[in-house]
C-alpha positions as CSV (number, residue, x, y, z in Angstrom):
1,V,0.0,0.0,0.0
2,W,2.7,2.4,1.0
3,P,4.4,2.6,-2.6
4,M,1.1,3.3,-4.1
5,V,0.3,6.1,-1.6
6,Q,3.8,7.7,-2.3
7,E,3.1,7.5,-5.9
8,A,-0.1,9.2,-5.6
9,L,1.5,11.9,-3.3
10,A,4.2,12.5,-5.8
11,K,1.6,13.1,-8.6
12,Q,-0.6,15.0,-6.2
13,L,-3.5,12.7,-7.2
14,P,-6.2,10.9,-5.0
15,Y,-5.8,7.2,-4.6
16,E,-7.9,4.2,-3.9
17,N,-6.7,0.7,-2.9
18,Q,-8.2,-2.7,-1.7
19,H,-6.0,-4.6,0.7
20,Q,-6.0,-6.9,3.6
21,I,-5.2,-6.0,7.2
22,I,-4.9,-8.2,10.3
23,T,-6.7,-6.9,13.4
24,R,-5.3,-7.0,16.9
25,D,-7.5,-10.1,17.5
26,G,-5.8,-11.8,14.5
27,I,-8.8,-11.6,12.2
28,R,-8.1,-11.0,8.5
29,K,-10.2,-8.2,6.9
30,W,-10.4,-6.5,3.6
31,I,-10.3,-2.7,3.4
32,L,-11.0,-0.2,0.8
33,A,-8.8,2.7,1.2
34,R,-9.5,6.2,-0.5
35,G,-7.4,9.3,0.1
36,R,-6.5,12.6,-1.2
37,F,-3.9,14.9,-0.2
38,I,-4.6,18.5,0.8
39,F,-2.0,21.1,-0.2
40,D,-1.8,24.9,0.6
41,E,-1.4,27.3,-2.2
42,T,2.4,26.9,-2.4
43,G,2.0,23.1,-2.9
44,T,3.1,22.1,0.7
45,L,1.4,19.1,1.9
46,L,-0.9,20.0,4.8
47,H,-2.6,16.6,5.5
48,L,-4.2,13.5,4.1
49,D,-7.9,13.2,4.0
50,G,-8.9,9.6,3.9
51,L,-11.4,6.9,4.5
52,N,-11.1,3.2,5.2
53,V,-14.0,1.0,4.7
54,D,-14.3,-2.7,5.9
55,I,-15.4,-4.5,2.7
56,T,-14.7,-8.1,4.1
57,E,-18.3,-9.2,3.7
58,H,-18.4,-7.9,0.1
59,K,-15.2,-9.9,-0.8
60,Q,-16.7,-13.0,0.9
61,V,-19.9,-12.6,-1.3
62,E,-17.7,-12.1,-4.4
63,A,-15.7,-15.2,-3.7
64,E,-18.9,-17.2,-3.1
65,L,-20.4,-16.0,-6.4
66,R,-17.3,-17.0,-8.3
67,T,-17.4,-20.4,-6.8
68,S,-21.2,-20.7,-7.6
69,E,-20.6,-19.6,-11.2
70,A,-17.8,-22.0,-11.6
71,R,-20.0,-25.0,-10.5
72,F,-22.8,-23.7,-12.6
73,R,-20.6,-23.4,-15.7
74,S,-19.2,-26.9,-15.0
75,L,-22.7,-28.4,-14.9
76,V,-23.6,-26.5,-18.1
77,D,-20.6,-27.7,-19.9
78,H,-21.2,-31.4,-19.0
79,V,-24.8,-31.9,-20.0
80,S,-25.6,-33.7,-23.1
81,F,-27.7,-31.1,-24.8
82,C,-26.9,-27.6,-26.1
83,I,-27.2,-24.6,-23.9
84,Y,-26.2,-21.1,-25.4
85,E,-26.8,-17.5,-24.8
86,I,-27.8,-14.9,-27.4
87,W,-27.8,-11.1,-27.0
88,V,-31.2,-9.6,-28.1
89,D,-29.5,-8.3,-31.3
90,G,-29.0,-12.0,-32.3
91,R,-25.3,-12.4,-31.6
92,G,-24.2,-15.4,-29.7
93,S,-22.5,-14.8,-26.3
94,S,-21.8,-18.2,-25.0
95,I,-22.3,-21.9,-25.8
96,N,-21.4,-25.2,-24.0
97,R,-19.4,-28.0,-25.2
98,A,-22.3,-30.2,-26.3
99,G,-23.5,-27.2,-28.4
100,Q,-20.0,-26.8,-29.8
101,K,-20.1,-30.3,-31.0
102,M,-23.8,-30.1,-32.3
103,I,-22.8,-27.4,-34.7
104,G,-19.2,-28.5,-35.5
105,A,-17.5,-25.7,-33.7
106,E,-13.9,-26.4,-32.3
107,N,-14.5,-23.8,-29.6
108,E,-16.7,-21.2,-28.1
109,F,-14.8,-18.4,-29.9
110,Q,-16.2,-19.6,-33.1
111,V,-19.6,-18.8,-32.0
112,L,-19.1,-15.6,-29.9
113,G,-20.4,-12.5,-31.8
114,R,-22.0,-14.4,-34.7
115,S,-25.6,-14.3,-35.5
116,Y,-27.3,-17.6,-34.2
117,L,-28.9,-17.7,-37.7
118,Q,-25.5,-18.4,-39.2
119,L,-25.0,-21.5,-37.1
120,V,-28.2,-23.3,-38.6
121,D,-27.5,-24.8,-42.0
122,G,-30.7,-26.2,-43.7
123,G,-33.1,-25.1,-40.9
124,D,-36.2,-23.0,-41.2
125,T,-34.7,-19.7,-40.3
126,E,-38.1,-18.0,-40.6
127,A,-39.4,-20.0,-37.8
128,L,-36.3,-19.7,-35.7
129,T,-36.4,-15.9,-36.1
130,D,-40.1,-15.7,-35.2
131,N,-39.7,-17.8,-32.0
132,F,-36.4,-15.8,-31.1
133,Q,-38.3,-12.6,-31.3
134,Q,-41.0,-13.9,-29.0
135,A,-38.4,-14.6,-26.4
136,V,-36.9,-11.1,-27.0
137,Q,-40.4,-9.7,-26.2
138,G,-40.3,-11.8,-23.0
139,R,-42.3,-14.9,-23.9
140,P,-40.5,-18.2,-23.3
141,V,-40.9,-20.5,-26.3
142,D,-40.6,-24.3,-26.8
143,F,-40.7,-25.7,-30.4
144,E,-39.6,-28.5,-32.7
145,F,-37.1,-27.4,-35.4
146,K,-36.0,-29.4,-38.4
147,V,-32.6,-29.3,-40.2
148,I,-32.6,-30.7,-43.6
149,S,-29.2,-31.7,-45.1
150,P,-28.3,-33.9,-48.1
151,E,-27.4,-36.7,-45.7
152,K,-30.5,-36.8,-43.3
153,V,-33.3,-34.8,-41.6
154,S,-32.6,-33.9,-38.1
155,V,-35.3,-33.0,-35.5
156,F,-34.4,-30.7,-32.6
157,W,-36.5,-29.6,-29.5
158,K,-35.6,-26.0,-28.9
159,S,-36.5,-23.6,-26.1
160,F,-35.7,-19.8,-25.9
161,I,-35.9,-18.4,-22.6
162,P,-35.7,-14.7,-21.9
163,V,-33.1,-13.5,-19.3
164,R,-34.3,-10.2,-17.6
165,G,-32.2,-7.4,-16.1
166,S,-33.1,-5.7,-12.7
167,K,-35.6,-3.4,-14.4
168,G,-37.4,-6.3,-16.1
169,E,-36.0,-5.7,-19.5
170,V,-34.8,-8.6,-21.6
171,L,-31.0,-8.7,-21.7
172,K,-30.4,-12.0,-23.4
173,V,-32.0,-15.2,-24.6
174,V,-30.9,-18.5,-23.2
175,G,-31.4,-21.3,-25.8
176,V,-31.6,-25.0,-25.1
177,T,-31.4,-27.3,-27.9
178,D,-31.9,-31.2,-27.9
179,D,-31.5,-33.6,-30.8
180,I,-34.6,-35.7,-30.7
181,T,-34.2,-37.2,-34.1
182,E,-33.9,-40.8,-32.9
183,R,-36.9,-40.4,-30.6
184,K,-39.0,-39.1,-33.6
185,Q,-37.9,-42.0,-35.7
186,A,-38.8,-44.5,-33.1
187,E,-42.2,-42.8,-32.7
188,E,-42.7,-43.0,-36.4
189,R,-41.7,-46.8,-36.5
190,L,-44.4,-47.5,-33.7
């Protein structure tokens, strides 16, 4: 902390820092330290005006949230169906491993920022767009979707689920896709 304070003093700038302290009781705490230097008209330092705030609880919540997010991401990455997120403008923002495999992508970066419509070859893009727009307007949608290629016809069960912000606005759409081709073929045989 001291070198950072000295650098701010030399530049006559305010500073902000987060660091740990150990109390007299031996308890480790996180502190947010903010300060500014008060100078007279000749540039002589008069005093330091500062504030230290205990942010230990905030840091603990951040750590718990990171752990929870890691567990959730691990779960999403290991399910057998595709889970992906799409910004309301139609650009992909994430996709799990099963989804990458389903569309033939080597990694998530091949999807990020691309239109979700570019990832569906041989599918009914009009139906896909209509259902996506319903989700953007706040309505969850479940539907079947066919993809026709020269080799075969595949059938998928898709869901578009709106994700809302703190003010109720739709920020993203979570898509879930499961390949139900074999199940549909079995139903037809029966």
